[in-house]
GUFIRO-305036 format. One line per 2 residues: their letters; for each residue x, y, z of C-alpha. Coordinates in steps of 0.001 Angstrom, whole numbers. Example, Ala and Ser with C-alpha at 12.3 -4.5 7.8 and 13.67 -1.06 7.14 Angstrom:
2
as = 12300:-4500:7800; 13670:-1060:7140
***
This chain:
326
ma = -29830:-17195:-15864; -27835:-20466:-15904
ek = -25784:-21562:-13196; -22180:-20331:-13277
ll = -19251:-22244:-12325; -17220:-19841:-12088
ev = -17156:-15909:-12534; -14170:-13577:-12732
kn = -15980:-10163:-12510; -13475:-6610:-12916
vs = -10895:-8411:-11326; -7358:-6729:-11063
ki = -4274:-7668:-8977; -1326:-4766:-8470
fr = 2071:-5782:-7585; 4922:-3306:-6189
ig = 8248:-3566:-7782; 11149:-1379:-5636
gm = 11036:410:-2333; 8129:2209:-1203
lm = 9596:5397:-2352; 11412:4625:-5542
gk = 9197:1965:-5903; 6393:1436:-9070
kl = 3007:-320:-9515; 2146:-2873:-11634
va = -1485:-3846:-12550; -231:-7469:-13116
vd = -4013:-7789:-13931; -6166:-5290:-15177
dv = -10132:-5615:-15209; -10385:-9133:-16101
sl = -13821:-10939:-16633; -14637:-14528:-17767
ei = -16943:-17263:-16891; -17323:-20707:-16755
aa = -20923:-22745:-17097; -21923:-25219:-14654
dk = -23909:-27052:-16887; -21157:-28773:-19202
pv = -17559:-29510:-18467; -15246:-27194:-21066
il = -11695:-26181:-21599; -10714:-22523:-21385
si = -7189:-22003:-22066; -5955:-18120:-20811
vg = -2920:-17484:-23445; -557:-14927:-23502
es = 3569:-14057:-23741; 5268:-14559:-20169
gc = 4204:-11590:-17980; 1153:-11267:-19552
gk = -890:-11983:-15951; -1772:-15874:-17016
st = -605:-17072:-14012; -1388:-14511:-11229
lc = -5128:-14918:-12646; -5108:-18744:-11759
km = -3501:-18105:-8836; -6434:-15760:-7455
il = -8752:-18352:-8670; -6572:-20656:-6338
rl = -6808:-18341:-3786; -3261:-17967:-3586
hq = -3802:-14280:-4364; -6437:-11990:-3146
pd = -7682:-9531:-6081; -7590:-5914:-4980
mg = -10048:-5337:-6684; -13721:-7016:-8460
ti = -14835:-10682:-7452; -14312:-14313:-8329
tl = -17519:-16461:-7563; -17816:-20121:-7385
lg = -21251:-22202:-7926; -22268:-19052:-6701
hd = -20039:-18367:-3260; -18176:-14936:-3231
ya = -14720:-15628:-2514; -15133:-12184:-266
dk = -17299:-14128:1673; -15760:-15480:4480
ka = -18439:-17238:6452; -18852:-19648:3204
yd = -15914:-20563:2712; -15047:-24027:3428
pk = -11491:-24690:3046; -11997:-28701:2800
qf = -15394:-28165:154; -12454:-26044:-2079
kl = -10157:-28353:-2391; -12446:-31066:-3018
dv = -14191:-28529:-6054; -10989:-27043:-6949
qp = -7865:-28855:-7997; -4382:-27283:-9517
if = -1491:-28944:-11265; 1451:-27582:-11948
qn = 4093:-26872:-14276; 6911:-28850:-13333
py = 6227:-32469:-11744; 9326:-32892:-10226
es = 8464:-29864:-7554; 4533:-31051:-7198
fs = 6671:-34534:-5566; 9448:-34268:-2740
sr = 12460:-36715:-3199; 12029:-37486:475
kt = 8479:-39024:123; 7239:-41750:-2159
vd = 5022:-40897:-4715; 1945:-42871:-4053
ty = 2128:-40923:147; 222:-37854:-1896
ly = -2219:-39776:-3484; -3338:-41552:193
nt = -2864:-38320:2203; -5079:-36312:-556
al = -8192:-39722:-396; -7830:-40097:3414
rl = -7502:-36805:5079; -9404:-35126:2771
gi = -12208:-37566:3484; -12958:-39192:-8
ck = -12482:-42638:1414; -12877:-44379:4984
nr = -9832:-46544:4905; -6868:-47701:2847
ae = -8824:-50508:1166; -11580:-47634:24
ad = -8107:-45662:-1139; -6105:-48195:-2957
kl = -9015:-48928:-4901; -10183:-45014:-6075
id = -6367:-44828:-6584; -5502:-47655:-8746
et = -8684:-46854:-11014; -7662:-43425:-11225
lh = -4244:-43913:-12255; -5527:-46352:-14810
nv = -7174:-43271:-16090; -4502:-41478:-16641
gm = -2435:-44562:-18228; -588:-46193:-15198
sl = -1428:-48207:-11808; -999:-48384:-8496
qv = 1013:-51758:-8662; 3242:-49480:-10793
vk = 3913:-46052:-8841; 3543:-47868:-5167
gk = 6847:-47522:-3132; 8913:-45361:-5926
yq = 10024:-41986:-5737; 9995:-39042:-7744
tq = 13173:-39622:-9632; 11779:-43158:-10532
fs = 9839:-41467:-13134; 9906:-39521:-16211
gg = 8642:-35727:-16539; 5298:-37274:-18381
el = 4674:-39984:-15970; 5163:-37580:-13054
qr = 2680:-35363:-14415; 457:-38022:-15204
is = 445:-39098:-11498; -448:-35309:-10687
ia = -3602:-35141:-12419; -4606:-38060:-11284
ra = -3986:-36651:-7755; -6133:-33748:-8602
ll = -8944:-36327:-9903; -9509:-38057:-6964
tr = -11208:-35407:-5044; -13467:-35777:-8664
pk = -13530:-32130:-8491; -15359:-29609:-10277
li = -12930:-27474:-11553; -9074:-28232:-12404
ia = -6271:-25296:-13103; -3854:-26412:-15045
de = -888:-23351:-15079; 1890:-24416:-17950
pv = 1082:-27994:-17545; 3581:-29768:-20435
aa = 6316:-26776:-19933; 8665:-28986:-18256
id = 7779:-32145:-20526; 9168:-33792:-23951
as = 7542:-32408:-27195; 6719:-36058:-27354
mk = 4607:-36047:-24463; 2624:-33002:-24285
mn = 70:-33987:-26904; -785:-37042:-25133
iv = -990:-34647:-21987; -3369:-32613:-23588
nl = -4883:-35362:-25050; -5737:-36842:-21857
fk = -7203:-33260:-20834; -10095:-34291:-23789
el = -10269:-37600:-22408; -10927:-36547:-18837
ke = -13297:-33654:-19120; -15647:-35818:-20588
ky = -15423:-38854:-18129; -15144:-36925:-15390
qv = -17393:-34178:-16068; -14507:-31811:-14968
sf = -13991:-28221:-16751; -10100:-27316:-17312
iy = -8348:-23868:-17310; -5453:-24478:-19248
it = -2950:-22058:-18432; -227:-21640:-21618
hd = 1748:-20135:-23919; 2075:-23329:-26165
ls = -548:-21601:-28409; -831:-24805:-31163
ta = -1375:-27000:-27990; -4176:-24493:-26986
yy = -5918:-24138:-29876; -6458:-28111:-30076
vs = -7373:-28658:-26409; -9659:-25600:-26218
dy = -13210:-25276:-26575; -12644:-21730:-25572
ia = -9669:-19276:-25626; -9322:-16084:-23883
tl = -6192:-13841:-24883; -4092:-11752:-22514
yr = -2106:-8439:-23038; -187:-6741:-20597
gg = -2368:-8004:-17928; -5891:-7363:-20203
li = -8031:-9600:-21328; -8078:-8724:-25229
ey = -9687:-11367:-26723; -12222:-14359:-26033
gp = -14366:-16645:-27458; -14714:-19892:-29142
ak = -10905:-21532:-30041; -11929:-22623:-33451
di = -13497:-18793:-34081; -10457:-17522:-32944
md = -8208:-19624:-34850; -9786:-18609:-37951
np = -10071:-15425:-37482; -8400:-13589:-35246
ah = -9986:-10158:-34218; -7713:-8489:-32144
py = -4259:-7559:-34147; -1612:-9238:-31135
te = -4137:-12870:-31711; -3157:-12641:-35068
ll = 310:-11894:-34636; 430:-14734:-32230
mn = -1631:-17113:-34320; 996:-16197:-37225
av = 4459:-16595:-35232; 3439:-20510:-33551
pr = 2788:-22933:-36589; 3782:-26234:-34956
vg = 2687:-28033:-31768; 5552:-27619:-28825
dk = 6486:-23987:-30497; 6149:-21353:-27859
wk = 7396:-17615:-27331; 10834:-18094:-27223
eg = 13096:-15323:-26405; 13707:-14522:-29856
ma = 10189:-15303:-30715; 9382:-12409:-27553
mp = 7646:-8842:-28445; 10705:-6451:-28436
dm = 11031:-3823:-25949; 8766:-5384:-22989
ed = 8403:-2390:-20669; 6657:-1911:-17298
ke = 5354:1353:-18301; 3098:-281:-20753
ys = 1204:-2182:-18071; -617:1240:-16769
lt = -1020:2732:-19943; -4481:4943:-20531
cc = -4642:4141:-24166; -4842:555:-25725
kf = -2110:-966:-24762; -1265:-2941:-27994
ap = -1615:455:-29726; 2314:1152:-29663
rc = 2838:-2055:-31599; -261:-2533:-33546
qy = 152:-1634:-37442; -3661:-890:-37271
at = -3399:1916:-34793; -5463:5266:-35335
ee = -5440:8372:-32988; -8448:6899:-31177
cr = -6232:4372:-30561; -3654:6379:-29062
kg = -5776:8649:-26628; -8240:6067:-25316
rp = -8459:2300:-23939; -11122:501:-25715
dm = -14645:-1040:-24152; -14476:-5035:-24699
qd = -16996:-5691:-27320; -19798:-7930:-28126
lg = -18889:-9121:-31393; -21697:-12117:-31006
ge = -21585:-15752:-30660; -19671:-15549:-27499
rk = -16447:-13597:-28991; -15358:-10516:-27346
vl = -12255:-8377:-28300; -10819:-5157:-26909
cf = -10167:-3557:-29658; -11091:110:-31308
hs = -11075:-1495:-34491; -11373:-5497:-34282
lv = -10050:-7537:-37594; -13294:-8977:-37403
kk = -14858:-5376:-38934; -12189:-4871:-41133
na = -12398:-8515:-43100; -16478:-8149:-42485
***
């Protein structure tokens, strides 16, 4: 069996909303399984509307949340095995890029301070001269330079420039996996494609895999090798990006495809599905059944198992659209 860079297996995360007596449980991530092979770098996009569990799943992979059920394994090491966990090595192997680049850098420190801290405190470089060389080389690969960045504060850069610096900072450790959580959400539309194009270039240059968390479907389809669609905390469809784009298997994915025709479009308030209710997260039948035009009594009485459609495609549906169109 090929070695896996990352394996998320039957992972769930439950939050309590409200007080102990009258509060409710929200299953933010519900029995999600996915994996990334170690032999070839890929970009896996995790897509879905706000509240579907994308960022919670991302935070569990980054060890910012602990899963309540299931396991997460990085290069064969189970997250639950505390003896095998090396915090320094984890920071070298897994790096985050967050949504708002202005929040990634304090206005009280120069931006290059963060780059030097990463290079020197993690032991990547032995001294300042080595750090200068590594930082400058890495910044050049994202279209910037140490000369441009050095001594300046975050207020002296645009959002797009700061996000490029964030990407360079992540690359300094030569990670195996970068988790980008809505990295173009706070960037001007004119810069979005520049950033996602950069992901494609860096994937090959640095042999690094990306998990791209987004609700900007058009950039996800453009940049991805694989796409995982979440709905109400559950994984409902997974497969090669082109296959999903050309022939979605789940009715929800089909709905999303029809709703977002252009680069930069995303689920704005008017485009979101109506009546988002907490109870839908805990349905024991198909969670999408109350909104699905293809739903039958079978869908309303029980929850489907994940079906293997072949060609690395999976769908959580009793009556997948691929079968209907076959």
